[in-house]
N, C-alpha and C positions, 0 to 999 in steps of 0.2 A: 530445569523438565521443560517442554515443550506444551503448548496448550492442548493439543492432541493428547498427548500421553497422561496430561489432567484428564482431558475428557472420559479416557479410556478405562483410568484406573477404576473408578467405581462401577462402573458398567461389568469390567470382567469380576471384581467382587460381589456384587447381584449375582452373577451368573454363577458363581461359585457356590453361594447360598442358595439359589434357588430350587437344585436338585435336577434342573432338566439337563438335556443334552445341549451341545451349543446348537444345533441346529435346529432345535425345537426354539431356544431361548430365543434365537436370532429371527428365528419366523415368526414369533409373536411381536417382536419390537421392531421388526423392519428394518433389521439392519443387517446389513452384507456379511455373509458368513465369513467370506475369504477375509475382509478387515480385520474381523472380530478375531478371528484365526492369529492373523499377523501379530495385533496386537497382544493379543494372550500370550505368545512367545515371547516376542520382546520384553514384557514386564514381569512375565514367570522368570525370565533368566538374567533379568537385571540390565539388559540392553537397550535400558532409556534411551530413546535418541534424543539428541541435545543439539540438535542442528534444523535449521531453516532449511526448507527443501526450496525455497527459492528467496535469492536476494533481493531485499526492498530496492526499489526503485532510486536512482541518484537522485540529487538535486538538479542536476542538468535535466535528466529524464523528465522529473517530474514538473520541470519548467515548461519543458520542450509539448509535455501533454497538457499544458492547461488549455482551456478554449478561449475564445474570442471575447473580447468584452466591448461593451458599448461604447462609442467614443462622442463624446459631448462637446459640443463650441463652448467657449469659455467667453462672456459679452466681455467687449473690450480686449480683447486679444490681438494683436495686429494678424491681418489677413495672412496667410502662409506659415505663421509659428506653430509649433508642436508642441503639447506637453506630453508626458507619459507618466501615470500613476503606478509606482512598482508595487507589488502585493502587501508592502508594509506602510505604504501611503507616501514614501519619497516620491518625491517630481522629477523628471528630467526636463529640462526645456532645450528643443531642438529650432534650429534656424529652418526655414522655406529650404534651402540645399542641403541636404545632408548625405552622408553615405551610410545605407541601410544595414550592411554588412557589419561596419563599425558599430553601429547604435546596438545592433544585435548581440555583437562581443560584449559590449560595455553593459548591455540588461544582463547578460548570463555572468558576466562577473560582477557585478552586483548584487545581485540574487544568491548568488555562491557565497557572499560574505555573510550573509544573514545568518 
């Protein structure tokens, strides 16, 4: 059962015991009457939705949606060398000259393996 169905079950039960019309019950509680009626039909017919309305984002999508992070210089590091600290604390050390596309693919592959 979805979280929404769990949310609506006690509301429908409370309305049923209230003696109010659907419209009056919804008006008093600032509930959208259309949503209320849809859920009442679904729950009373035993058609409890058991699916999510939207798929959760993939690991790749979550990775791509991450914001930029602060880059700090490391004392004693060779000039032109780079370190990339991944979300789980692992570190990639890159030379001055590197293929950005290859590093992007590498990071995506390493992050997806977690």
